[in-house]
DRENSE-213194 format. One line per 10 residues: number of its first residue (from 0); their letters; for each residue x, y, z of N, C-alpha, C. Coordinates in steps of 0.2 Angstrom, whole numbers, plus 2048, in hexadecimal, padded with zeros to 3 digits. Each point is the difference from the previous one (the first is absolute). Example, Ala and Ser with C-alpha at 12.3 -4.5 7.8 and 13.67 -1.06 7.14 Angstrom:
<atoms>
0	AS	842/7E4/827/7FC/806/800/804/806/800 | 7FE/805/7FC/804/806/801/7FC/805/803
</atoms>
This chain:
<atoms>
0	XXXXXXXXXX	F4B/24C/70A/7FC/803/805/7FA/804/7FE | 7FA/7FF/802/7FB/804/7FE/7FD/804/806 | 7FF/807/7FF/7FE/804/806/7FB/805/7FD | 7FB/801/805/7FB/806/7FE/803/807/802 | 806/800/802/804/806/801/7FD/804/806 | 7FD/7FD/805/7FE/803/805/7FA/804/7FF | 7FC/7FF/7FB/7FA/804/7FE/7FA/7FE/803 | 800/7FC/806/7FA/7FE/803/7FC/7FB/7FD | 802/7FC/7FC/7FC/7FB/7FC/800/7FA/805 | 7FB/800/805/800/7FA/804/7FD/7FA/7FC
10	XXXXXXXXXX	803/7FB/801/7FE/7FA/7FC/804/7FF/7F9 | 805/804/7FF/804/7FF/7FA/804/7FA/7FF | 803/7FD/806/805/7FB/800/7FE/7FA/7FC | 7FA/7FD/802/7FE/7F9/7FE/7FF/801/7F8 | 7FC/804/7FE/7FF/801/7F8/806/801/7FD | 805/804/802/806/801/7FD/804/7F9/800 | 800/7FD/806/804/7F9/800/7FD/7FB/7FB | 7F9/800/7FF/7FD/7FC/7FB/802/802/7F9 | 800/806/7FF/803/803/7F9/807/7FE/7FF | 804/801/805/807/7FE/7FF/801/7F9/7FF
20	XXXXXXXXXX	7FC/7FB/804/801/7F9/7FF/7FE/7FE/7F9 | 7FA/803/7FD/7FE/7FF/7F9/805/802/7FB | 803/805/801/805/803/7FC/807/7FC/800 | 802/7FD/806/806/7FD/801/7FE/7F9/804 | 7FD/7FB/7FC/7FE/7FA/803/805/7FC/804 | 807/801/7FE/805/7FC/802/804/803/806 | 7FE/806/802/803/804/805/7FC/7FF/807 | 804/801/805/7FD/800/807/7FD/807/801 | 7FA/800/802/7FC/807/801/7FE/800/807 | 802/805/804/7FE/800/807/7FC/807/801
30	XXXXXXXXXX	7FA/7FF/803/7FC/806/801/801/802/808 | 802/806/801/801/802/807/7FB/805/802 | 7FA/7FE/802/7FA/805/800/800/803/807 | 7FC/805/800/7FF/804/807/7F9/7FC/802 | 7FB/804/800/7F9/7FD/802/7FC/7FF/7FA | 803/7FE/7FB/7FC/800/7F9/7FA/7FB/800 | 801/7FA/804/7FB/7FB/7FF/7FA/802/802 | 7FF/805/805/7FA/803/801/7FD/803/7FB | 804/802/7FB/7FD/804/7FA/7FF/7FC/7FA | 803/7FB/7FF/800/7FC/7FA/801/7F9/800
40	XXXXXXXXXX	7FD/7FC/805/802/7F9/801/7FD/7FC/7FA | 7FB/803/7FC/7FE/7FD/7FA/805/7FE/7FB | 805/804/800/806/7FF/7FB/803/7F9/801 | 7FF/7FD/806/803/7FA/801/7FD/7FA/7FC | 7FA/801/7FE/7FC/7FC/7FB/804/800/7FA | 802/806/7FD/803/801/7FA/807/7FC/800 | 803/801/805/807/7FC/801/7FE/7F8/800 | 7FB/7FE/803/7FF/7F9/800/7FD/7FD/7FA | 7FC/804/7FD/7FD/7FE/7F9/806/7FF/7FB | 804/805/800/806/800/7FB/806/7FC/803
50	XXXXXXXXXX	7FF/7FC/805/805/7FC/803/807/804/801 | 800/806/802/806/804/801/803/7FF/807 | 806/7FE/800/804/7FF/806/802/806/804 | 7FC/805/800/802/806/804/801/7FF/807 | 805/802/803/802/800/807/7FD/806/804 | 7FD/7FF/805/7FE/806/804/803/800/807 | 803/806/802/802/800/807/7FB/804/804 | 7FD/7FC/805/7FB/803/804/803/804/806 | 7FF/806/801/803/804/805/7FA/804/803 | 7FE/7FD/806/7FA/803/803/801/804/806
60	XXXXXXXXXX	7FF/807/800/801/804/806/7FA/802/803 | 7FA/7FE/7FD/7FA/801/803/7FD/807/7FE | 803/803/7FB/7FD/807/7FE/800/800/7F9 | 7FC/805/7FD/800/802/7F9/806/805/800 | 806/7FE/7FE/806/803/801/801/807/7FD | 7FE/801/7FA/801/806/7FD/7FC/806/803 | 7F9/7FE/801/7FC/804/803/802/802/807 | 802/7FC/804/802/801/806/806/805/800 | 805/7FE/7FC/806/805/7FF/7FE/807/7FF | 7FB/801/7FB/7FE/807/7FF/7FD/803/806
70	XXXXXXXXXX	7FC/7FC/804/7FD/802/806/806/802/805 | 805/7FC/800/806/802/805/803/806/7FE | 802/801/7F9/804/805/7FE/7FC/807/7FF | 7FA/800/7FE/7FC/806/7FE/7FA/802/804 | 7FE/7FB/804/7FA/801/804/800/7FF/807 | 806/802/803/802/800/807/7FE/7FA/804 | 801/7FA/7FC/7FE/7F9/803/7F9/800/802 | 7FB/803/7FC/7F9/7FF/801/7FE/7FA/7FC | 800/7FA/803/7FF/7FA/7FC/7F8/7FF/7FF | 7FF/7FE/7FA/7F9/7FE/7FF/800/7FA/7FB
80	XXXXXXXXXX	7FD/7FA/803/7FE/7FB/7FB/807/7FD/7FD | 805/800/803/806/7FD/7FD/802/7F9/804 | 7FE/7FF/806/802/7FA/804/7FB/7FA/7FD | 804/7FB/7FF/7FC/7FA/7FD/800/7FB/806 | 7FB/801/805/7FF/7FC/806/7FF/7F8/7FE | 7FC/7FF/7FB/7FF/7F9/7FD/803/7FF/7F9 | 804/7FB/800/803/7FF/7F9/7FF/7F9/7FE | 801/7FF/7FA/7FF/7F9/7FD/807/7FC/801 | 800/7FA/802/806/7FC/801/802/7FE/7F9 | 805/804/7FE/803/7FE/7F9/805/7FB/800
</atoms>
């Protein structure tokens, strides 16, 4: 298991999964992202070019999750720019 340790590295999962798959080509690698594809969808090209069978679990709650969580916890639910009203059909 690879983790950013909760350090707020939005977009960490897919590059980490790609690295894990390159390091262990015969293992099953699953990326459980938050909203990272808004941050680094270009990494999908790296996986395709290298023919990596990384599995991605898509969980769409319609928000930039970590930012919204901080707005809930520390900013008295004053939300700004965290709702994704339009999203890509992944």
